[in-house]
C-alpha positions as CSV (number, residue, x, y, z in Angstrom):
1,X,-15.5,-3.1,32.0
2,X,-13.8,-0.8,29.3
3,X,-11.8,1.1,32.4
4,X,-10.3,-2.3,33.2
5,X,-9.1,-3.2,29.8
6,X,-7.0,-0.2,30.5
7,X,-5.9,-1.0,34.0
8,X,-1.8,-0.8,34.7
9,X,-1.8,-4.8,35.6
10,X,-1.8,-6.8,32.7
11,X,-3.4,-9.8,34.9
12,X,-6.4,-7.6,34.9
13,X,-6.5,-6.3,31.2
14,X,-6.4,-10.2,31.0
15,X,-9.4,-11.0,32.7
16,X,-11.4,-7.8,31.0
17,X,-10.5,-9.5,28.0
18,X,-10.6,-12.7,29.3
19,X,-14.9,-11.6,30.5
20,X,-15.2,-10.0,27.3
21,X,-14.9,-12.9,25.2
22,X,-16.9,-15.5,27.9
23,X,-20.2,-13.2,27.1
24,X,-20.0,-11.7,23.5
25,X,-21.1,-8.3,23.1
26,X,-20.3,-6.0,20.0
27,X,-20.9,-3.3,22.3
28,X,-17.5,-4.0,22.7
29,X,-15.7,-4.8,19.6
30,X,-14.2,-0.2,19.9
31,X,-12.8,-0.9,23.3
32,X,-10.8,-4.2,22.1
33,X,-9.7,-3.0,18.8
34,X,-8.6,0.4,20.8
35,X,-6.4,-1.4,23.4
36,X,-5.0,-3.9,20.7
37,X,-3.3,-1.0,19.2
38,X,-1.5,0.0,21.9
39,X,-1.0,-3.3,24.4
40,X,2.0,-4.2,25.4
41,X,1.8,-7.8,27.1
42,X,1.5,-10.9,24.5
43,X,-0.9,-13.0,26.7
44,X,-3.4,-10.0,26.5
45,X,-2.8,-9.7,23.2
46,X,-3.9,-13.4,22.2
47,X,-6.9,-13.3,24.4
48,X,-8.0,-9.4,23.2
49,X,-7.4,-11.6,19.6
50,X,-9.8,-14.5,21.2
51,X,-12.3,-12.1,22.4
52,X,-12.6,-10.7,18.6
53,X,-13.1,-13.7,17.5
54,X,-16.1,-14.1,19.6
55,X,-18.0,-11.7,18.1
56,X,-19.6,-11.7,14.7
57,X,-17.3,-11.6,12.1
58,X,-19.7,-9.4,9.6
59,X,-19.2,-7.0,12.2
60,X,-15.4,-7.7,13.0
61,X,-13.7,-8.5,10.0
62,X,-14.3,-4.6,8.1
63,X,-13.0,-3.2,11.4
64,X,-10.4,-5.3,11.4
65,X,-9.4,-4.2,7.5
66,X,-9.9,-0.8,8.6
67,X,-7.4,-1.0,11.2
68,X,-4.5,-3.1,8.6
69,X,-4.8,-0.1,6.1
70,X,-4.9,3.0,8.6
71,X,-3.9,1.8,12.2
72,X,-0.5,2.1,13.5
73,X,2.3,-0.9,13.1
74,X,0.7,-2.4,16.9
75,X,-3.2,-1.7,15.3
76,X,-2.1,-3.4,11.8
77,X,-0.2,-6.3,13.0
78,X,-3.0,-7.7,15.7
79,X,-5.3,-6.8,13.2
80,X,-4.1,-10.0,10.7
81,X,-2.8,-11.4,13.2
82,X,-6.6,-11.4,14.4
83,X,-7.7,-11.6,10.7
84,X,-5.7,-14.7,10.1
85,X,-7.5,-16.7,13.8
86,X,-10.9,-16.0,11.5
87,X,-10.2,-17.2,8.4
88,X,-12.8,-14.9,7.0
89,X,-11.8,-15.2,3.0
90,X,-13.9,-11.8,2.2
91,X,-9.8,-9.9,3.9
92,X,-7.8,-11.6,1.1
93,X,-7.9,-8.2,-0.5
94,X,-5.8,-6.5,2.2
95,X,-3.8,-8.7,1.6
96,X,-1.0,-6.4,-1.0
97,X,2.6,-6.1,-2.3
98,X,3.2,-3.1,0.1
99,X,1.4,-4.8,3.0
100,X,3.7,-8.2,1.9
101,X,7.0,-5.4,2.1
102,X,6.0,-3.2,4.6
103,X,8.8,-1.8,6.5
104,X,8.2,-2.8,10.1
105,X,8.9,-6.8,10.3
106,X,6.3,-7.4,12.5
107,X,3.5,-6.1,9.9
108,X,5.2,-7.6,7.3
109,X,5.6,-11.2,9.8
110,X,1.7,-11.0,10.0
111,X,0.8,-10.1,6.7
112,X,2.8,-13.2,5.4
113,X,0.8,-15.8,8.2
114,X,-1.8,-14.3,7.4
115,X,-1.9,-14.4,3.7
116,X,-1.5,-18.4,3.3
117,X,-4.7,-18.9,5.5
118,X,-6.8,-15.9,3.3
119,X,-5.7,-16.6,0.4
120,X,-8.5,-17.5,-1.9
121,X,-7.8,-20.5,-4.8
122,X,-6.3,-20.0,-7.8
123,X,-4.5,-16.9,-6.0
124,X,-1.3,-18.9,-4.6
125,X,1.0,-18.5,-7.2
126,X,0.4,-14.8,-7.3
127,X,0.5,-14.8,-3.4
128,X,4.2,-17.0,-4.0
129,X,5.3,-14.3,-6.0
130,X,4.8,-11.9,-3.7
131,X,6.2,-13.2,-1.2
132,X,9.3,-14.5,-3.1
133,X,10.4,-10.8,-3.5
134,X,11.1,-10.5,0.7
135,X,13.6,-13.6,0.2
136,X,16.4,-12.3,1.8
137,X,14.8,-10.0,4.6
138,X,15.7,-9.5,8.1
139,X,17.0,-12.0,10.8
140,X,16.5,-15.7,11.5
141,X,13.5,-15.0,12.8
142,X,11.8,-13.1,9.9
143,X,13.5,-15.3,7.6
144,X,11.9,-18.2,9.4
145,X,8.6,-16.8,9.4
146,X,8.5,-16.0,5.7
147,X,9.5,-19.5,4.9
148,X,7.1,-21.3,6.9
149,X,5.1,-18.8,4.7
150,X,5.7,-19.6,1.3
151,X,6.1,-23.7,2.3
152,X,2.9,-23.7,3.3
153,X,1.5,-23.3,-0.3
154,X,3.7,-26.4,-1.4
155,X,5.0,-26.9,-4.8
156,X,3.8,-23.4,-6.3
157,X,6.5,-22.0,-4.8
158,X,9.1,-24.0,-6.4
159,X,10.1,-21.8,-9.5
160,X,10.3,-18.5,-7.8
161,X,12.7,-20.1,-4.9
162,X,14.5,-22.0,-7.6
163,X,15.4,-18.7,-9.2
164,X,16.2,-16.8,-5.7
165,X,18.6,-19.7,-5.2
166,X,20.9,-18.5,-8.6
167,X,20.4,-14.7,-7.3
168,X,23.4,-12.7,-6.7
169,X,22.3,-11.1,-3.7
170,X,24.2,-14.1,-1.5
171,X,21.8,-13.8,1.3
172,X,18.2,-13.8,-1.2
173,X,20.7,-17.2,-2.5
174,X,21.2,-18.4,0.5
175,X,17.3,-18.2,2.2
176,X,15.7,-19.9,-1.0
177,X,18.3,-23.0,-0.6
178,X,16.8,-22.4,3.1
179,X,13.7,-22.2,2.1
180,X,14.2,-25.5,-0.5
181,X,15.4,-27.9,1.9
182,X,12.6,-27.1,4.3
183,X,10.2,-27.6,1.4
184,X,11.4,-30.9,0.9
185,X,11.5,-31.8,4.9
186,X,9.2,-29.6,6.7
187,X,10.3,-31.7,9.5
188,X,14.0,-30.6,9.4
189,X,13.6,-27.0,10.8
190,X,14.6,-24.1,9.0
191,X,18.4,-24.1,8.2
192,X,20.3,-21.4,7.1
193,X,23.5,-22.9,8.3
194,X,23.3,-26.0,6.1
195,X,22.3,-23.5,3.4
196,X,24.8,-21.1,3.7
197,X,27.7,-24.2,3.5
198,X,25.5,-25.3,0.3
199,X,25.7,-21.5,-1.1
200,X,29.4,-22.3,-0.5
201,X,30.2,-25.2,-1.9
202,X,28.2,-24.7,-4.7
203,X,30.3,-21.2,-5.3
204,X,33.2,-23.2,-4.5
205,X,32.9,-26.0,-7.8
206,X,31.6,-22.9,-9.9
207,X,35.2,-20.9,-9.0
208,X,36.8,-24.2,-9.7
């Protein structure tokens, strides 16, 4: 089975991960984690995550936390994704300011998504503060991921987003406005273009 996980054909690797998940066996934990760290195919990674979720959390969570702290970008991103699926609150301490602001966009996005799932009761404000420091970062997809994570925390984000909406940095301002709009109407989608227009109108009013 270990050899099948490293097969040159993604379909073969997908089947191997499926077979392992269908008959969970902790002996495959190392092999699954090692493959997660290098697997280029999205569908195979999703199946690897499913197989890991099928194993006892008492075994997988500590190893995934170790991956987040010491692995390469792909290993860390995938470990965070898997932790968000397992939803074991004991993984919350792995979410740090450094992780939230990681220089690798995929690691950071995975951290944001995992954080809102793992956050312990009473720590939502702290998480909102950490997340809000990333407003204005990256392109559309990165900003949408952050806004969705912030909105998932609910009204606790309002003071941070409101402050960011008056930032001197136009990218931060526009991202904050788009996040505010998403909080008010989650069904409306993430509309940076509309937020940019609102920001421009506000600037014009101030100038006038």
